[in-house]
N, C-alpha and C positions, 0 to 999 in steps of 0.2 A: 176541727176537734180531733184530738189524739187520745187513743185508749190504750192503756197498758194493763195487762192482766198478770198477776203474780200468783202462781199456784204452788202451794206447799201441801203435802199430804194432809187431808182433812180440812184445809182452809183455802179460800180463794179471795184475793183482794183485787179490785178493779179501780184504777185511777184514771180520771178524765182530765185532760188539759184543753182549755179553750182559749185561743188567741183573741184578744179584744179587737173588734172591728168597728171603731167609731168613725164618724164622718171626717173629723180632722186627720185621723190616722190614714184613712183612705186617700185623702187629698195629698198628704205628705208623701205617701208611698208612690202615688201617681207622678208627682212632680219629680221625685228622686229618680223614677224610672225614665221620665222624659229627658232629664238632664244627662242621665247616663247614656242615652242614645245619641247625644250630640257628640260629634267627633271633631277634633281640631287636627287638621292635617298639616304636613310640612311640605308644601308644593315646591319650595325653592331650595330644598335640601340644605337647610340651615343646620349647623353643627352644634350650636349651644342654645340654651334658653335661660330666661330669667322669669320665674313664674310667680303670679300673685293670685291667691285664692280668697283673700280678705277674711279668712277665718280668725286671724289675729293680726297684730300690728308688727310682726317680726320684720317685714320688708319695708316698713314705712318710717321715714324720718319725721317723727312727730313734732320736733322742734321747728322744722322748715315748713311743714304742712299747716294749712289753716282752713277753718270752716267746713271740714269734711269729717265724717264719722263712719264707723263700721256698725251696721245694724243688720242682724240676721245674715251674717256673712256676706254683706254687700257694702260697697263703697257708695256713699251718697252725701249730699249737702246736709249740714246741720240745719235744722228747722229755723226759719227766719232769715236765712242768708240767700242772696241771689247768685252768689258765686263762691267758689272755694277751690283750693288746690291741694293735691296730694303729691308729695315728692318722696321718692323711694330712697332707701339707703344706697350706698355705693356698692356695686358688685365688681370685685376685681376679677378680670377675665382675660382671655387672650384678646388680641387686637380686634376691635369691632369695626368692620368695614361696611357691612350692610345689615339692615334690620327688616323684620317683617313682624308687625304687631297684630295679634288676634285678640278679640274680646268677646265675652258672653255677658249679656245683661239686657237692660231695658233703656230705650231712648239713648243709645250710645252716641248719636250725633249731637247730643247736648253737652259734649265735652270735646276739648282739644287735647291732643296727645303730643308729647315732646320727649326727645331723648338727648342725652349728653354722654359722650364717651371719654371726655378728657378731664373731668373734675372741675370745670369752670361753670360760669353762669351763662354760657353761650348755648342756648337750647335750640335744637332743630325740630321744627314741627313735622310730625309724621301722620300720614293718613292710614287709618285702620285697613288691614288686609291688602296692603300695597308694599311690594318690595322697594326699599329705599336705600340708596347709597348714603353713607354717613359722610357729611362734609368735613368733619374733623375726627378721623379715626383715632381710637385710643383704647385704653384698657380699664377705665373706671366708668362703668356703665350705670346710668341713672335714668329713671323715668319720672316725668312730671305730667300729671293729669289736671287740667283746669276744667272744673265742672261749672256750667253756667245755665243749667236747666234743673229745676227742682224735681222733675220726674226721672232724671237719670239715675240708674242703679247699675253698678258694675259688679257682676258676680265673680268674674275671673278675667285675668288678662295675662298674656304671655308675650315676651319679646323674644323672638327667634332671631339669632344673629350668627354671623360668620365673619 
């Protein structure tokens, strides 16, 4: 509660402000605090990144993607599907020789992760949190995520590369 007092000769006015503290608000604040404490580090000294927060579809190629949706800023399967895939837009960058993919979410092993750096359909499977040399280095970086578990929820993912 916050109290402001305004005093004018012969008059006094007091105003009280009280911030609402509902149960859903407390949970939301706690989750936001917990997520804010998670840090993503760059142990391999990668120079560039391609970031996905799933707040919107800006980095998603919706024509190429299928049976996935964004719900509450998370990537997940569309209800009733057993699998689906998200394919990113192409990011033009300096030559990609190695990548390190980091993700935050739930049941992350319920998905397979692939990258492509040359603009073709030759996808290279990548293991999360592992430095990987790109088999076909290039400048047209794309990400493909195949989700095959209905419990998988991806909050954010980043491709660190050099």
